C-alpha positions in Angstrom: -66.3 33.4 -4.5 -67.6 37.0 -4.6 -69.4 38.0 -7.7 -69.0 41.6 -8.9 -71.9 43.9 -10.1 -70.9 42.9 -13.7 -71.2 39.2 -12.8 -74.6 39.8 -11.1 -75.8 41.9 -14.2 -74.8 38.8 -16.5 -76.8 36.4 -14.3 -79.9 39.0 -14.4 -79.5 39.3 -18.2 -79.4 35.5 -18.8 -82.7 35.1 -16.8 -84.4 37.1 -19.7 -84.3 33.6 -21.3 -87.0 32.1 -18.8 -90.3 32.1 -20.4 -89.0 31.9 -24.0 -90.4 28.9 -26.0 -87.8 27.2 -28.4 -89.0 27.1 -32.1 -85.6 26.3 -34.0 -81.9 25.5 -33.1 -78.9 26.3 -35.3 -75.2 25.8 -35.0 -72.8 28.2 -36.5 -69.4 26.9 -37.3 -66.3 28.0 -39.1 -66.2 26.9 -42.7 -63.2 24.7 -42.8 -63.9 23.3 -46.4 -65.4 26.2 -48.5 -65.7 24.1 -51.7 -67.3 21.1 -49.9 -68.8 22.2 -46.6 -69.9 19.7 -44.1 -70.7 19.8 -40.3 -67.8 19.2 -37.8 -70.0 19.3 -34.6 -70.8 15.6 -34.3 -68.5 13.8 -31.9 -68.2 10.1 -30.9 -70.6 10.6 -28.2 -74.5 10.2 -28.7 -76.3 13.6 -28.2 -72.9 15.5 -27.4 -72.0 17.9 -29.9 -68.9 20.1 -30.3 -69.6 23.6 -31.9 -66.9 26.1 -33.1 -68.4 28.6 -32.0 -72.2 29.6 -31.6 -75.4 28.0 -31.0 -78.7 29.9 -31.9 -82.2 29.4 -30.3 -84.9 30.9 -32.2 -87.8 31.6 -29.9 -91.2 32.8 -29.8 -91.7 36.7 -29.3 -89.0 37.1 -32.2 -86.3 36.6 -29.9 -82.9 35.1 -31.2 -80.5 33.9 -28.5 -76.9 33.2 -29.3 -74.7 31.3 -26.8 -70.9 31.6 -27.8 -67.4 31.5 -26.4 -66.7 34.9 -25.1 -63.7 36.7 -23.3 -65.8 39.4 -21.4 -64.7 38.1 -18.0 -61.9 35.9 -19.1 -60.9 34.0 -22.2 -62.9 31.6 -22.9 -66.2 31.8 -21.1 -69.8 31.6 -22.2 -71.3 34.7 -23.7 -75.1 35.4 -24.4 -76.6 37.7 -26.7 -80.3 38.4 -27.3 -81.3 39.9 -30.6 -77.9 41.1 -31.2 -75.7 40.7 -34.4 -73.2 37.9 -34.1 -69.7 39.1 -33.9 -68.4 36.3 -36.2 -68.2 36.2 -40.0 -67.0 33.4 -42.4 -69.1 30.8 -41.1 -71.9 28.3 -41.8 -75.2 27.6 -40.2 -76.6 24.1 -39.8 -80.4 23.5 -38.6 -80.1 21.2 -35.9 -83.6 21.3 -34.8 -84.5 17.7 -35.8 -81.5 16.1 -34.3 -82.1 14.0 -31.2 -80.2 16.4 -28.9 -82.7 19.2 -29.9 -86.1 18.0 -31.1 -87.2 17.2 -27.6 -86.9 20.9 -26.7 -88.9 22.3 -29.7 -92.1 23.9 -28.4 -91.0 23.6 -25.0 -90.3 26.8 -22.7 -87.1 27.8 -20.7 -88.1 27.5 -17.1 -84.6 28.1 -15.5 -81.0 28.9 -16.4 -78.0 28.2 -14.2 -74.6 29.7 -14.7 -71.6 27.9 -13.2 -68.8 30.5 -12.5 -65.2 29.2 -12.4 -62.1 30.9 -10.9 -58.8 31.0 -12.7 -55.6 32.5 -11.5 -53.4 34.2 -14.2 -50.1 35.7 -13.7 -48.3 38.2 -15.9 -44.6 37.0 -16.6 -43.1 40.5 -16.6 -44.4 41.7 -13.3 -45.0 38.5 -11.7 -48.5 40.1 -10.6 -51.1 37.4 -10.1 -54.9 38.0 -10.4 -58.1 35.8 -10.3 -60.6 36.0 -12.8 -64.2 34.6 -12.3 -66.0 33.8 -15.6 -69.1 31.7 -16.7 -67.6 28.3 -17.6 -70.8 26.5 -18.4 -74.7 27.0 -18.4 -77.6 24.6 -17.5 -80.9 25.4 -19.4 -83.9 23.7 -17.9 -87.2 23.3 -20.0 -90.8 22.9 -19.2 -90.6 19.2 -20.1 -88.1 19.0 -17.0 -85.2 18.1 -19.2 -82.1 20.3 -19.4 -79.3 21.3 -21.9 -75.7 21.8 -20.7 -73.5 24.1 -22.6 -69.7 24.5 -21.7 -67.0 26.8 -23.2 -64.9 23.7 -23.7 -63.7 21.3 -26.6 -61.9 18.2 -27.4 -58.3 18.8 -28.1 -58.1 15.8 -30.6 -60.5 13.7 -32.3 -61.5 10.7 -30.1 -60.5 12.3 -26.9 -62.5 11.0 -24.1 -62.5 14.4 -22.1 -63.0 18.0 -22.9 -60.7 20.9 -22.0 -61.9 24.4 -21.0 -60.3 27.6 -21.9 -60.8 26.7 -25.8 -62.8 28.8 -28.2 -65.4 26.1 -28.7 -68.7 25.0 -27.1 -69.8 21.6 -26.2 -73.5 20.8 -25.6 -75.5 17.8 -24.4 -78.7 17.0 -22.8 -77.2 14.1 -20.7 -75.9 15.4 -17.3 -74.1 12.1 -16.7 -72.1 12.3 -19.9 -71.5 16.0 -19.3 -69.6 15.0 -16.0 -68.0 12.0 -17.5 -66.3 14.0 -20.2 -65.8 17.1 -17.7 -67.9 19.4 -19.6 -69.3 20.2 -16.1 -68.2 19.3 -12.3 
């Protein structure tokens, strides 16, 4: 797989997260029930959340990092914003800082970020032309406590599913690498 300048820029951009300390974490979800909002991110798996659509990391140095599903390289991959306005409206935010998944990372510093690039082949029906797209499918963020978080542009098609599917406008997140592999968030 050959990464273009645009891919390499995205990797370089993501490296700006290294050295930031996590102070607070929020999920942003679509408001499915406006009269009685409730979180939809919990799944049947311990410490695996399914977020429709953004994860916000509030950090020191007044940096706000947003992970979201994005179509920059191909629908749907991982997008990252730093101190930019979110492109979504009609949402509700949930402070998940004290959840088991995230509380172990509060006060820790990001020491590494790894982007897993996937290749997908898409063909246009009319012309029959086929094109390969390389896009960021998932991200591994390592912290100063030697633990990691895995974020993937994937989701469960149905409640109770045992595996996630990529190419969805959803994020899954966990701190358990074995579980991430089991449900196919990462390879």
